C-alpha positions as CSV (number, residue, x, y, z in Angstrom):
1,M,81.5,25.2,210.7
2,S,81.0,28.8,210.1
3,H,80.1,29.6,213.6
4,L,82.9,27.6,214.6
5,V,85.5,29.8,212.3
6,S,84.0,32.9,213.3
7,S,84.4,32.1,217.3
8,T,87.9,31.3,216.5
9,V,88.7,34.2,214.9
10,A,86.8,36.5,217.7
11,F,89.3,34.5,220.3
12,F,92.3,35.8,218.5
13,T,90.9,39.4,217.9
14,P,90.2,42.3,219.9
15,Q,86.7,43.0,221.3
16,S,84.4,45.5,219.3
17,G,81.0,46.2,218.6
18,G,80.5,49.3,221.1
19,S,82.1,52.1,219.2
20,P,83.2,52.9,215.5
21,N,86.7,53.2,216.4
22,A,86.9,50.0,218.2
23,D,85.2,48.1,215.0
24,E,88.0,49.8,212.7
25,I,90.6,48.6,215.4
26,D,89.1,45.1,214.9
27,T,88.7,45.3,211.0
28,L,92.5,46.4,210.9
29,Y,93.6,43.5,213.4
30,K,91.7,40.8,211.5
31,I,93.3,42.1,207.9
32,T,96.9,41.6,209.6
33,L,95.8,38.1,210.8
34,Y,94.5,37.0,207.8
35,I,97.7,38.2,205.8
36,A,99.8,36.5,208.3
37,L,97.8,33.2,208.5
38,V,98.2,33.1,204.6
39,I,101.8,33.5,204.8
40,F,102.2,31.4,207.8
41,V,100.1,28.5,205.7
42,A,102.4,29.1,202.7
43,V,105.7,29.0,204.3
44,E,104.8,25.9,206.6
45,G,103.3,24.2,203.3
46,V,106.5,24.7,201.4
47,L,108.7,23.6,204.4
48,A,106.7,20.2,204.4
49,Y,106.9,19.7,200.8
50,V,110.8,20.3,200.9
51,L,111.2,17.8,204.3
52,F,108.9,15.3,202.3
53,K,110.8,15.6,198.8
54,F,114.2,15.9,199.8
55,R,114.0,13.4,203.0
56,A,117.0,11.2,203.6
57,R,117.3,8.2,201.0
58,K,119.9,5.5,200.7
59,H,122.6,6.0,198.3
60,A,121.4,9.6,197.6
61,V,123.7,12.5,197.6
62,A,122.1,15.9,198.2
63,H,122.6,18.5,195.7
64,Q,124.7,21.4,197.0
65,T,123.3,24.9,195.9
66,H,125.4,27.9,197.1
67,G,122.4,30.8,196.9
68,N,119.7,31.7,194.4
69,T,119.9,35.4,193.6
70,R,116.4,35.2,192.0
71,L,114.7,33.6,194.7
72,E,116.4,35.8,197.3
73,I,115.4,38.8,195.4
74,G,111.8,37.4,195.1
75,W,111.2,37.0,198.5
76,T,112.7,40.3,199.5
77,V,110.5,42.0,197.2
78,G,107.5,39.9,198.5
79,A,107.9,40.9,201.9
80,A,108.5,44.6,201.0
81,V,105.2,44.8,198.9
82,I,103.3,43.0,202.1
83,L,104.5,45.5,204.4
84,L,103.9,48.5,202.2
85,G,100.4,47.2,201.7
86,L,99.7,46.8,205.5
87,A,101.3,50.4,205.9
88,I,98.7,51.7,203.5
89,V,95.7,50.0,204.9
90,T,96.9,51.1,208.6
91,F,97.0,54.9,207.7
92,A,94.0,54.9,205.6
93,K,92.1,53.5,208.6
94,L,93.9,55.6,211.2
95,S,91.8,58.8,210.5
96,S,88.5,56.9,211.3
97,I,90.2,55.4,214.4
98,Q,91.4,59.0,215.8
99,N,88.9,61.0,214.5
100,P,85.3,61.2,215.9
101,P,82.3,61.7,213.7
102,N,79.4,64.1,214.4
103,T,76.6,63.1,217.0
104,G,73.9,61.5,215.3
105,P,70.4,62.8,214.6
106,G,68.8,61.0,217.6
107,G,72.0,61.8,219.9
108,A,71.7,64.3,222.9
109,A,72.3,67.6,222.5
110,V,76.1,68.7,223.2
111,G,78.2,71.6,223.8
112,E,78.8,74.5,221.0
113,S,81.7,74.8,219.1
114,G,84.2,76.8,221.1
115,E,83.7,75.2,224.4
116,L,86.0,72.6,223.6
117,Y,89.3,73.0,222.0
118,A,91.3,70.8,219.6
119,S,94.7,69.8,219.2
120,V,97.2,67.4,217.9
121,N,96.2,64.9,220.7
122,R,92.4,66.2,221.3
123,K,90.5,65.4,218.0
124,L,86.7,67.0,217.7
125,P,84.3,65.8,215.4
126,P,83.9,68.0,212.1
127,N,81.2,70.4,213.8
128,G,83.2,70.7,217.0
129,K,80.5,69.4,219.1
130,S,80.9,66.7,221.7
131,L,80.1,65.6,225.3
132,N,83.1,65.8,226.8
133,I,83.7,63.8,230.1
134,T,86.8,64.0,232.3
135,V,87.9,60.5,233.3
136,V,89.8,60.8,236.7
137,G,91.7,57.5,237.9
138,R,92.7,57.4,241.3
139,Q,93.6,54.3,243.6
140,Y,91.6,52.3,243.4
141,I,88.2,53.8,241.4
142,W,87.4,55.8,238.4
143,Q,85.4,59.0,238.7
144,Y,83.6,60.6,235.6
145,I,83.1,64.3,235.8
146,Y,80.5,65.6,233.4
147,P,80.1,69.3,231.8
148,G,78.0,71.7,234.2
149,A,80.2,73.2,236.8
150,N,79.5,76.5,238.2
151,E,81.0,79.4,236.2
152,A,81.6,81.4,239.2
153,D,83.8,78.6,241.1
154,G,84.2,76.0,238.6
155,L,82.7,73.6,241.1
156,G,79.6,71.7,241.4
157,A,80.0,69.6,238.5
158,P,78.0,66.4,238.1
159,Y,79.9,63.1,238.6
160,S,79.8,59.5,239.3
161,Y,82.0,56.8,240.4
162,E,82.8,53.5,238.6
163,E,80.2,53.7,236.0
164,M,80.0,56.1,233.4
165,V,76.4,56.7,231.9
166,V,76.6,58.3,228.5
167,P,73.6,59.0,225.9
168,T,73.2,56.7,222.8
169,D,74.2,58.0,219.2
170,T,76.2,60.8,221.0
171,T,80.0,61.6,220.2
172,I,81.6,61.2,223.6
173,T,85.1,62.7,224.0
174,L,87.2,61.6,226.9
175,D,89.9,63.8,228.9
176,I,91.6,61.1,230.8
177,V,93.8,62.2,234.0
178,S,94.9,60.7,237.1
179,D,95.3,62.0,240.7
180,D,98.0,59.8,242.0
181,V,99.8,56.9,240.0
182,V,99.8,55.7,236.4
183,H,96.5,54.0,235.6
184,S,95.2,52.6,232.1
185,W,91.5,53.3,231.1
186,W,90.3,50.2,229.0
187,V,86.8,49.1,228.0
188,P,88.1,46.8,225.2
189,A,84.5,47.0,223.4
190,L,84.7,50.9,223.1
191,G,88.3,51.0,221.9
192,G,92.2,50.7,222.9
193,K,93.9,51.6,226.2
194,F,94.8,55.1,227.3
195,Q,97.0,55.5,230.3
196,A,96.0,58.2,233.0
197,V,99.2,60.0,234.2
198,P,99.6,62.3,236.7
199,G,100.1,65.8,235.2
200,Y,99.4,64.8,231.6
201,H,96.1,64.7,229.7
202,N,95.1,61.7,227.4
203,Y,92.3,61.5,224.8
204,T,90.1,59.3,223.4
205,W,86.4,59.2,222.0
206,M,83.6,56.6,221.6
207,K,79.7,56.4,220.1
208,I,77.6,54.1,221.3
209,S,74.6,53.2,218.8
210,K,72.1,51.3,220.9
211,P,71.6,51.0,225.0
212,G,73.9,48.4,226.5
213,I,76.5,48.1,229.2
214,F,80.2,47.6,228.5
215,R,82.8,46.5,230.9
216,G,86.7,47.0,231.4
217,Q,89.2,47.7,234.0
218,C,92.5,49.7,234.9
219,A,94.9,47.8,232.5
220,F,98.0,49.2,234.2
221,L,99.3,47.7,237.6
222,C,98.7,50.8,240.1
223,G,98.9,49.0,243.4
224,R,97.6,46.3,245.8
225,G,94.0,47.2,244.7
226,H,94.4,47.2,241.0
227,A,92.4,44.1,240.4
228,R,89.1,46.0,241.8
229,M,89.5,49.0,239.9
230,I,86.8,48.2,237.2
231,A,85.1,50.5,234.7
232,T,81.5,50.4,233.3
233,V,80.0,52.3,230.8
234,K,76.4,52.5,230.6
235,A,74.7,53.5,227.4
236,V,71.0,55.0,227.5
237,P,68.7,56.5,225.4
238,P,69.1,60.6,225.1
239,A,66.2,61.5,227.4
240,Q,67.1,58.7,230.1
241,F,70.5,60.3,230.1
242,E,69.4,64.0,230.6
243,T,66.9,62.7,233.2
244,W,70.0,61.0,235.3
245,L,72.2,64.0,234.7
246,A,69.5,66.2,236.3
247,Y,69.2,63.7,239.3
248,Q,72.7,63.8,239.4
249,K,72.7,67.8,239.8
250,Q,69.8,67.9,242.2
251,Q,72.0,65.0,244.4
252,I,74.8,67.7,244.5
253,A,72.7,70.8,245.0
254,Q,71.0,69.3,248.1
255,A,74.6,68.1,249.4
256,N,75.9,71.6,249.1
257,A,73.0,73.1,250.8
258,A,73.3,70.8,253.6
259,A,76.9,71.6,253.8
260,K,76.4,75.2,253.9
261,L,74.0,75.0,256.6
262,A,76.2,72.7,258.8
263,R,78.9,75.3,258.2
264,A,76.7,78.0,259.4
265,K,75.8,76.0,262.4
266,L,79.5,75.4,263.2
267,G,80.1,79.3,262.9
268,S,77.3,80.4,265.0
269,Q,78.6,78.0,268.2
270,I,80.0,79.7,271.3
271,G,81.9,78.2,273.9
272,A,83.6,74.9,273.9
273,G,82.1,73.9,270.4
274,Q,83.1,77.2,268.9
275,V,85.0,77.0,265.5
276,E,87.4,79.8,264.7
277,N,87.7,80.9,261.2
278,P,91.7,81.0,260.3
């Protein structure tokens, strides 16, 4: 019976279990749902009682009541108290949804304080350290750009498409942007939806405690390929993440070296195959 109740509740509540902010959103949603269910059952119960007790009978004359001040004040105050209580709980939970915690002791090494900046929109952990990943929405694929660009030209940062790989027990801050139209980054088990808007930066965070794969997709109709624009987050142990990131950097370095040789070869050609510099 308890399994049936929990399964029913899970059907009507957001996914969670991947990140603390998603868990807090789920908890807040359930508090609101339970209060709404209690009110619904109470109202429908009173309605059923009234319909039965004052049902039509032969030779019965209904009593005409023109308002009840005490009753009207009671349900107005009751509704106000419920709304006030929900507002207090919401604001109490809001900070834990918006503000990321520090990376855990078993997490990956992340940037020192000062490498990132905090603002009204971008929240950083108390110690200012996080692994910052830029999420770029493009028709119809997500790109994830990691720290590690060349200081000279800002290029060469490691990246991946479709699947974001992150270390466990590490605070991840996301900088969400778009290169073309409006998209929406949404991995339900890791938090809420965040739009990727051209010319604008949106921010969120996550912290995954154990290895796993979390799936989502673009949640904003962005064109004919919208349904294929899926998003996957793969959480791995920090050591495995460092190995993966090093491999990505190696692949980029090899590709850049090959491109440099190809450019040099084209530049050395003469005759019909000569390439002129602008």
